[in-house]
N, C-alpha and C positions, 0 to 999 in steps of 0.2 A: 818531411818537408824540406829541411835544410839540404839533404842529399839531392833532392830534385833540383833545387836552385843551383847548387854547385855543378851538377851535371849539365844543366841548361847553360850556365855561364861558360863552362869549359868548352862545350860543343859549339856554342855561339862564337867564341873567340876564334875557333878554327874556321868557321864560316866567314867571318869578317876579315880575317887575315888573308883570305883568298879573294877578296872583293875585286881585285884587279883582273882576275881571270873569270872563267865561266862560273855560274852559280854552283855552289857546292851542294852535295846531297845532305839532306837532313835525316839523321837516324830516325826510323819509325818510332822507336821508343821515346825519343825526344818529342815528336809530334803528339804522341798519345799522352805523355806526361803533361805537356802544356795544355792540351785540351782539358784534361782532368783538373788541372790547376785553375783554368778559366771557369770551368763548370762549378768549382767550389766557390767562386766569387760572383757567379752569375746574378745573384740577387742585388748586386750593386749596379748592374747595367740596366739600361732601358730597353724594353721590348715593344710590343704592340701598343699603339696609342700613347706612347711616351710614359707608360707605366713600368714600374720595376718588374724585372723578369721573375717568373715563378722559380722556386727552388728546383734544383737538379733532381731528376728522378733516378731510381735504380737502373732503369732501362738505358738512360743516357750515359750513366757511368759505365755500364757494360758495353755499350755500343755508342761511342761519342758521335755527335751529329755531323761533324765535318768529315769530308773525305780526307784520306791521308794526303793526297795531292794538294788540296786546299790548305790544310794545316801546315804543310811544308812550305807552301808559297808564303803564307802569312809570316812564318818564322824567318825565312830568308829576308823578306822585305822589312820586317821589324828591325832586324840587325842593321840593315842599310839605313833605316830611319835614325837609329841611335847614333851611328857614326856621322851621318849627315848633320844631325843636330849639333854634335861636338864640333863639326867643321863649319858651322854657320850656314849650311845650305837649307833651302826651303823644302824639307822632307814632306810636309803636308801637301803642298801643291804638286810636287813632282812625283811622289810615291804613294803616300797614304790615301789621299782622296781618289786618285785614279784606280788604285787597287780596290778600294771599297766600291766604287762605281762598277768596276768589272765584276766583282763577286755578286753584287746585287742584280745587275742587269743581264750579264752573260752567263754566269754560273747559276743564276736564279736562287741564291740563298734566301731563306726566309728571315724574318726579323730576329728570331732567337739565334739562328746561326750567325747573323751579322753581329749580334751582341757578343757572341763567343769570339768572333774574329777580332772585334775591337778590344776585347779584354785580353786576348792572347797578344795582340800587337803591343798593347800597353805594358804588359808584363815583360815581354822580351826587350822592348825598347828601354825600359827602366833598368834592366840588367845590363844591356849593352852600353848604356850611358855611364856606367861605373868606370869604364876605361878612360883614362885621361889622355888628352893631347890629340892634335891633328896637324900633320905636316903637309907641305905643298903637294907631295906625291899622293897622299891619301885623298886630299881634297880634289885633285885632278881626276883620280880614278873614280871617286864617288860621283863627280859631276857627270861622268860618262855612264855609270851603271845605275844611278838613282832613278832616272825617269822610268816610270812603270810602262812596260810594253809586254802584254801577255803573250 
């Protein structure tokens, strides 16, 4: 578990360091590891009718419910949310809520998949917020890249 968190943190720092340029690729192993981590915590999330999600099945562990593209999108956007939070930008309004709306309505994710998305975003954002500081250049760059446009 500690190795996974160190790996995610290190890879994430690379993603955010390049926030001023085009979105960086997320290693598929990172996307899979984060889905598995989110699945391990799924019973803390809410699914259908506001009830706690059912425990993860062996089938979900073998074949995580999110596509690689959706998982990578969540990871990239979660790191942006983390840094936007550090810089005092409204990450929920500009990034998180529009992303969730897109995944629910356009990508047609179900409630369980949305719970996984929310859990993954929270995990990654929590890791990203460990980095201290925000300068004017970072704030200006994030102000441009933070608004979610699929």
